[in-house]
N, C-alpha and C positions, 0 to 999 in steps of 0.2 A: 658377540654371541647371538645377538638377536638376528642378524642376517644369516648366520650359519643355521639357525633353527627354521627360519621362515623360507629360505631359498633352497630348493632341492638340487644342490650342486653335485652330490655324489653320483647321481644318474649320468651327468655329463662328463665327469672326471673319471668315474669308474673305481676309484680307490677311496680309502679313508682319509686321504690327505686334503680333500676338497674343503671340508668344513673348517678345519683350523686355519687354512690359507684364507678363506672367505672372512673368518673372524679377524685375522690379522689386518687384512686390507680394510675391513670395516673400522678398525681401530684408528688407522691413519686417516681415513676419511670420515671421522665421527661427525664433523660439521654437516657434511652432505647427508649422512644417514639421519641425523637429527632433523634436517629440513624435510626430508622425504617423510619421516614419521609425523612431524608437525603438520605437513600438508595433508596427510591421509586423515589425521585427527580433525582438522578444519573442514575437510570435505564431509565427513560423517556428521560433524556438528551442524554444518549448514543444511544438510539433509533433514536433521531433526527439527531445527528451529525455523527453517525457511529462509528464503532470501530476503534480507531487510528491505531492499529496494522494491521487491514485489509487494511487500506488505504496505510500504509507504504509498505505492501507486494504487492499491485497492482502497486504502483509506481516503486518497484523494478523490477517487471516483465515487466513494460513498458520500463524501461531503458535497460533491458537485450535484449528485443526485438529490440529496436532501435540500440543497439550495433551490434546485429546480422545482421540486415539490412545493416549497414555500412560496416561490415566485408564482407558480401557477395558482395556488390558493389565493394569494393576494390579488391576482388579476381577476379571478372568478368573483371575489367579494366586491371589487371595485366595479365590475361590470354589472353585477347585481344592483349595487347602489345607484349607478348611472341609469339603469332601466327604470328603477323605482322613481327616480327624479324625473325622468322623461314622462312617466305616467302622471306624476303630480303636475308637471307643467301643462300636459295636455288637458288635465282636468280643470284648469283655470286657477292655478296657484298664483298668489300675489307676487309681484316682482321682487319685493323686499325679502319674502320667504325664499324664493328662488336664489337670490344672492346669498342668503344665510346658509341654505343647503350646499351651494357650490363651494362656499368658504369652508364648510365642514369637510367636504369631500377632499378639497385641496390640502387641508391640514392632515387628514387621514393619509393621503397620498405622500405628503412630505415626511411623515413619520415612518413609513414603510421603507 
């Protein structure tokens, strides 16, 4: 009956016999009709919720961007510390103090 209601067959057939005939054919092909209806519902549902693969790709890109930002921040901090150490070395820091500062920088780098 669903097919007979949805498909305007009377215009093609021209008599009142088209809808009952379509309903009978739909009854014999109930599996096909069910698959078509299920596919239509799935299509509308995917439009509403969005494609899951697209959502996953967007999340991957966001995570990569965050990781990139953290990496840039860490590099910037390390560069700043190295420049500070360079200034301290240039100002005549004792060799033992230089070794200690380098050790601290290496530990910081290993934790990152």
